[in-house]
Structure formats: structure tokens, C-alpha cells
C-alpha positions in Angstrom: 81.9 116.2 100.6 80.2 112.8 101.8 83.6 110.7 102.7 83.0 106.6 103.5 85.1 103.8 104.1 86.9 102.0 101.3 89.4 99.0 101.6 92.5 98.8 100.1 91.6 95.4 97.1 95.1 95.8 96.0 96.7 94.3 99.0 96.1 90.5 97.2 98.3 89.5 94.8 95.7 88.5 92.6 94.2 91.9 91.8 97.8 93.3 90.9 98.6 90.9 89.1 95.7 91.3 86.8 95.6 95.5 87.0 97.9 95.7 84.2 95.6 93.4 82.1 93.2 95.6 80.9 95.6 98.1 79.5 96.4 95.1 77.0 92.8 94.9 76.0 91.8 97.0 72.7 89.3 99.2 74.6 92.4 99.6 77.0 94.8 100.6 75.5 92.3 103.6 73.7 92.0 104.9 77.0 95.1 104.8 78.4 96.4 106.9 75.5 93.9 109.5 76.1 94.3 109.6 79.7 97.8 110.3 79.1 97.6 113.0 76.4 95.4 114.4 79.0 98.0 114.2 81.8 100.8 115.2 79.6 98.9 118.5 78.8 99.7 119.1 82.9 103.2 117.8 82.9 104.8 118.9 80.1 106.0 122.2 80.8 106.7 121.8 84.3 110.6 120.8 86.0 110.8 117.5 86.0 113.0 116.9 89.3 111.7 115.6 92.7 108.3 115.0 92.1 106.0 112.0 94.3 103.8 109.6 93.1 101.1 108.9 95.2 99.1 105.5 94.9 102.0 104.2 92.2 100.4 100.5 91.9 102.0 98.5 89.6 104.0 101.1 88.0 101.6 101.6 84.7 101.8 105.6 85.3 105.4 105.4 87.0 106.7 103.9 83.8 105.3 106.8 81.5 106.3 109.5 84.1 109.7 107.4 84.2 110.1 107.2 80.3 109.2 111.2 79.9 112.4 112.1 82.2 110.8 112.9 85.5 112.5 111.7 88.9 109.8 110.1 90.8 109.4 109.0 94.3 106.6 106.5 93.9 104.6 105.3 96.8 102.1 102.3 97.6 101.1 100.6 100.6 100.3 97.3 98.5 103.7 95.3 98.6 101.8 92.8 95.9 101.4 95.7 93.7 105.0 97.4 94.4 106.5 93.8 93.7 105.2 94.1 90.5 106.0 98.0 89.9 110.1 97.1 91.0 110.1 94.3 88.3 109.4 96.9 85.7 113.1 98.2 86.3 112.5 101.4 86.0 114.6 104.7 85.2 114.6 107.8 88.0 112.3 106.2 90.4 112.7 105.1 93.4 109.7 102.8 95.4 108.5 102.6 98.6 106.2 101.4 100.5 103.9 104.3 102.8 100.6 105.0 103.4 99.2 108.5 102.0 97.9 109.7 104.7 100.8 109.0 106.8 103.9 109.7 104.1 107.5 109.6 105.5 108.8 112.7 104.0 109.8 116.7 106.0 107.6 119.4 105.6 107.8 121.4 101.8 110.0 118.3 100.3 108.6 117.6 96.8 108.6 120.1 94.1 105.4 118.5 92.2 103.1 115.9 93.5 100.9 113.7 91.1 98.3 110.9 91.3 96.3 109.0 89.1 93.0 107.5 90.4 94.3 107.2 94.1 92.2 109.1 95.9 89.0 107.4 95.1 90.5 104.5 97.3 91.6 106.7 100.0 89.7 105.5 103.3 91.0 109.2 105.1 90.5 111.7 102.4 91.1 114.5 104.6 94.2 113.0 105.8 95.6 112.4 102.3 95.2 115.9 101.3 96.6 117.3 104.8 99.7 115.2 103.9 99.9 116.5 100.3 99.8 119.8 101.8 102.3 119.2 103.9 105.1 117.8 101.6 104.6 120.1 98.6 106.7 123.0 98.5 104.9 126.4 98.5 105.2 127.1 94.4 104.9 123.2 93.7 102.5 121.7 91.3 99.7 118.9 92.1 98.4 117.0 89.8 95.4 114.5 90.4 93.3 112.2 87.9 89.8 111.6 89.0 87.1 109.2 88.2 84.3 111.4 87.2 80.9 109.8 89.4 78.6 111.6 86.9 80.0 109.4 83.9 78.9 105.8 82.9 81.1 103.8 84.9 80.5 105.7 87.8 77.3 105.2 87.3 77.9 101.7 87.3 80.9 101.2 89.4 78.9 99.2 91.8 78.6 96.5 89.1 82.8 96.4 88.9 85.0 94.1 91.7 87.2 96.8 92.5 85.0 99.8 91.8 82.4 99.2 94.0 84.6 99.7 96.9 86.0 103.6 95.2 84.4 106.6 95.6 84.1 108.6 92.9 84.5 112.3 92.5 81.7 114.8 90.8 83.2 117.3 88.5 82.1 120.2 92.0 83.9 117.5 94.4 87.6 117.7 92.0 86.9 121.7 92.2 86.3 121.3 96.2 89.8 119.1 96.6 91.6 121.5 95.0 90.2 124.7 97.0 93.2 124.9 99.8 96.0 125.2 96.9 94.4 127.4 94.4 92.8 127.4 91.0 93.0 124.4 89.6 93.4 124.0 85.3 90.6 121.0 84.5 90.4 118.9 81.5 88.7 115.8 80.5 88.3 112.9 78.3 87.2 108.8 77.7 83.5 109.2 77.2 81.6 106.5 77.3 77.6 105.6 76.2 75.3 103.8 78.2 76.3 100.5 76.6 80.3 101.4 77.0 80.9 102.3 73.5 83.8 105.4 73.3 82.5 108.3 72.2 86.1 110.1 71.9 86.4 112.4 69.2 82.4 111.4 67.7 79.6 113.8 67.4 78.1 112.1 70.8 81.1 112.9 72.5 79.0 116.4 73.7 76.0 114.0 74.9 78.3 111.9 77.6 79.7 112.6 80.8 83.9 112.3 80.5 84.6 109.5 83.1 88.5 110.8 83.3 89.2 114.4 84.6 92.8 115.6 85.3 93.3 118.9 87.3 96.8 120.4 88.0 97.5 123.4 90.3 100.4 125.6 91.8 100.3 125.8 95.3 99.9 129.4 96.7 103.4 130.3 98.3 
């Protein structure tokens, strides 16, 4: 898998303050609902205690996990994003400024780890995966939400001021990420046409690549 440098575009207050705005748009609300349905299918049968969220950002997904009664330690390395996240006063959540490649936790610490579109912005992918492996208990569950390089947003990412700094993943690369942990369960959604019309639930859905891919795996003991 090719690993290229990215940079943390989320460190600035300007980007951080605009991050949640997309989810208030008509399309953003629909996409958000689709993504949460997909991720929830991977989480709903699992224990809700002792979870780590990597790359929590402004706490958009953290709020979903908190409202779903998960007990979460949520980390991000952007203090600008964390400031917004903390302002949401979420229950059962501890926010922490930390780097995904140098996590301040002991080995085999968490029962579950969830990360939604964070690996796309990590410079050291191998280092982040090593840390996930280190702090996740044997038998614990890893849940990832990733952006598909073969989708319309993936093919057009260089036109986006934030996504141009990201590394999207192909479905095969996502499977490769999970190889060290076990055999993943994969699901997907958010289908866009070339003119960015949402196709989910329509006959044209089968003609497009999903923009969002979620996968989960139980770490082998």
C-alpha cells in the first residue's frame, strides 16, 4: 500500500469551526444518517464500556456514541477541534489531546476502538495501526469508517480544500488494513453519481462505488 505524506489541516480554528457545517446542509444530513446506520450495524451488539475513539475531531461522532450510551475516551491532536468537542458537554466521554501514533495508554487497554475517517489524514499509517493493535485488548473490536478512493468523492478529492490532503483507500486496501487483526465484516453506502447526486436507495445505486465503507473485526486472541 502506498503511503504518502498528508498534513493536519484541522489544526486551525477556521477549519475546525466549519467542520460541522456540512452536516447542517440538506445533503449532509442525509449522508450523516446513512453513515450512522452503517456504523451502528457494527456496534449495536457490542459491549458499550471502555471504548477509544481515534480522531474525534469536533465530537460529531462522539455525540452519536455518547447518545448511544457508549463510555468513550475520545482523542484528537487538534486542540481547535477538541475545544468545539468539549463545548458539547457530552456524557460518558473523556476528551484528550493525543497523537494516534503515540497513544498515552497501556497495552491491551481498551475493549473497543472506533475511528471514523481519521486514517485518511494520518502521515504514519503503519504507526497508527501499530498503536491500535497495541492498546486494543485481545478479543476486542475495531470499527473503522473509511472513504473509498474509487468513489466520486475519491476521484475528485483534489478539488476539495480538505480532502486534497487526505489519502482515501480502495476496498482492497481497507481489507489489507484489517489483515493483522482478523477477518473483517464490511458494509458500505453513500453512493454518488458523477454529478454528485445521491443514489442510495435508487435503481442507479448499483452503477456507483460507495463513498463510505465501514468495517469491523474482533482482534484475534
